[in-house]
C-alpha positions in Angstrom: 29.0 125.4 12.1 27.4 123.0 14.6 24.6 122.2 12.2 27.2 121.3 9.5 28.9 118.9 12.0 25.5 117.4 13.0 24.7 116.8 9.3 28.1 115.2 8.7 27.6 113.0 11.7 24.3 111.7 10.4 25.9 111.0 6.9 28.9 109.3 8.4 26.8 107.1 10.7 24.7 106.0 7.7 27.8 105.4 5.6 29.4 103.3 8.4 26.2 101.2 8.7 26.1 100.7 5.0 29.7 99.7 4.7 29.3 97.2 7.5 26.2 95.8 5.9 27.8 95.2 2.5 31.0 93.7 4.0 33.4 96.5 3.0 37.1 96.2 3.7 38.3 97.1 7.2 40.4 99.9 5.6 37.3 101.6 4.1 35.5 101.2 7.5 38.5 102.7 9.3 38.4 105.8 7.1 34.7 106.4 7.9 35.2 105.7 11.6 38.0 108.2 11.7 35.8 110.8 10.0 33.0 109.9 12.5 35.3 110.4 15.4 36.4 113.8 14.1 32.8 114.9 13.8 32.1 113.7 17.4 35.1 115.7 18.6 34.0 118.8 16.7 30.6 118.6 18.5 32.4 118.2 21.9 31.3 114.6 22.2 34.9 113.5 23.2 33.9 110.3 24.9 32.3 108.9 21.8 35.3 110.2 19.7 37.8 108.5 22.1 35.9 105.2 22.0 36.0 105.1 18.2 39.6 106.4 17.9 40.7 103.7 20.3 39.0 101.1 18.1 40.6 102.6 15.0 44.0 102.6 16.6 43.8 98.9 17.7 42.6 97.8 14.3 45.5 99.7 12.7 47.9 97.9 14.9 46.3 94.5 14.0 46.2 95.2 10.2 49.3 97.2 9.7 51.6 96.7 12.7 53.0 99.4 15.0 55.4 100.9 12.5 52.9 101.9 9.9 52.3 105.6 9.5 48.5 105.0 9.7 49.0 103.4 13.1 51.1 106.2 14.3 48.6 108.8 13.2 45.7 106.8 14.8 47.7 106.8 18.0 48.2 110.6 17.7 44.4 111.2 17.2 43.5 108.9 20.0 45.9 110.4 22.5 44.8 114.0 21.5 41.2 113.1 22.4 42.2 111.3 25.6 44.2 114.4 26.8 41.1 116.5 26.1 39.2 114.2 28.5 42.1 114.5 31.1 42.7 110.8 30.8 46.5 111.3 31.3 47.2 107.7 32.4 45.8 106.3 29.2 47.6 108.9 27.1 50.9 107.9 28.7 50.1 104.2 28.2 49.5 104.7 24.5 52.4 107.0 23.9 54.9 105.0 25.9 54.5 102.3 23.2 54.2 104.7 20.3 56.9 107.3 20.8 59.9 104.9 20.5 58.4 103.5 17.3 57.8 107.0 15.8 61.4 108.0 16.7 62.7 104.9 15.0 60.5 104.9 11.9 59.9 108.6 11.3 63.0 110.1 13.0 63.5 112.3 16.0 62.6 115.6 14.3 59.6 114.5 12.3 56.4 116.5 12.8 54.4 113.5 14.1 57.2 112.4 16.4 57.4 115.8 17.9 53.6 116.0 18.3 53.6 112.6 20.1 56.3 113.8 22.4 54.6 117.1 23.2 51.4 115.2 24.0 53.3 112.9 26.3 55.0 115.8 28.1 51.6 117.5 28.5 50.1 114.3 30.0 53.0 114.0 32.4 52.6 117.7 33.3 48.9 117.6 33.8 48.9 114.3 35.7 51.6 115.5 38.0 49.6 118.7 38.7 46.6 116.6 39.4 48.6 114.5 41.8 49.9 117.6 43.6 46.3 118.9 43.9 46.9 121.8 41.5 43.9 122.5 39.3 45.7 125.2 37.3 48.6 123.6 35.4 49.7 127.0 34.0 51.5 127.7 37.4 53.5 124.4 37.1 57.1 124.8 38.2 59.8 125.0 35.5 61.9 122.3 37.2 58.9 119.9 36.9 58.2 120.9 33.3 61.9 120.5 32.4 61.9 117.0 33.9 58.7 116.1 31.9 60.3 117.4 28.7 63.5 115.3 29.4 61.3 112.2 30.1 59.3 112.7 26.9 62.5 113.1 24.9 63.9 109.9 26.4 66.7 111.8 28.2 65.4 111.3 31.8 68.4 109.6 33.3 69.3 112.5 35.6 
C-alpha cells in the first residue's frame, strides 16, 4: 500500500506543478493540494500534510468565506492532522473560530459539526494532560473529560 501512496504522491506533485504552470483556477489547485496532503498523511508525513492543509484552509476562507462547506471541511482536515502532531494549541485556535460557524450553518447535530466538536474536546483533553505532566491521556479523570465536553459543546458556564 505504501508503494501506491508513493506513486500517487509523485503524480499529484506533477499535477500540481502543471496546474500552477498553466495558470489553473485556485479551485482546481485546491483539489490537487487536498489530495496531495492526503497522500502525505497516508505516508505518515504529517508535517507536510499540515502545511498544505493549512494553506488549503486559508485559501478556502479567502475564496469562499468561513460559512462555506468547503471551508469547514478544510478546517476539519487541517485540525485532524494537527491533532495527530499533538499541536493542540493550534487545533483549539482553528476550531474556536470554526465550531460556532459550523453550528450556525450546518446545525448542532450535523456530522461535521460533531466531528469538529469531538476534535476540540480531544485537543482540550490532550493539552490538559500534557500540562499536568500525564503522558497517557487514557487515564484522564472523568471530571476533566466532562468539563472538556461541556466546553466543546458551548455549555461551559458551570
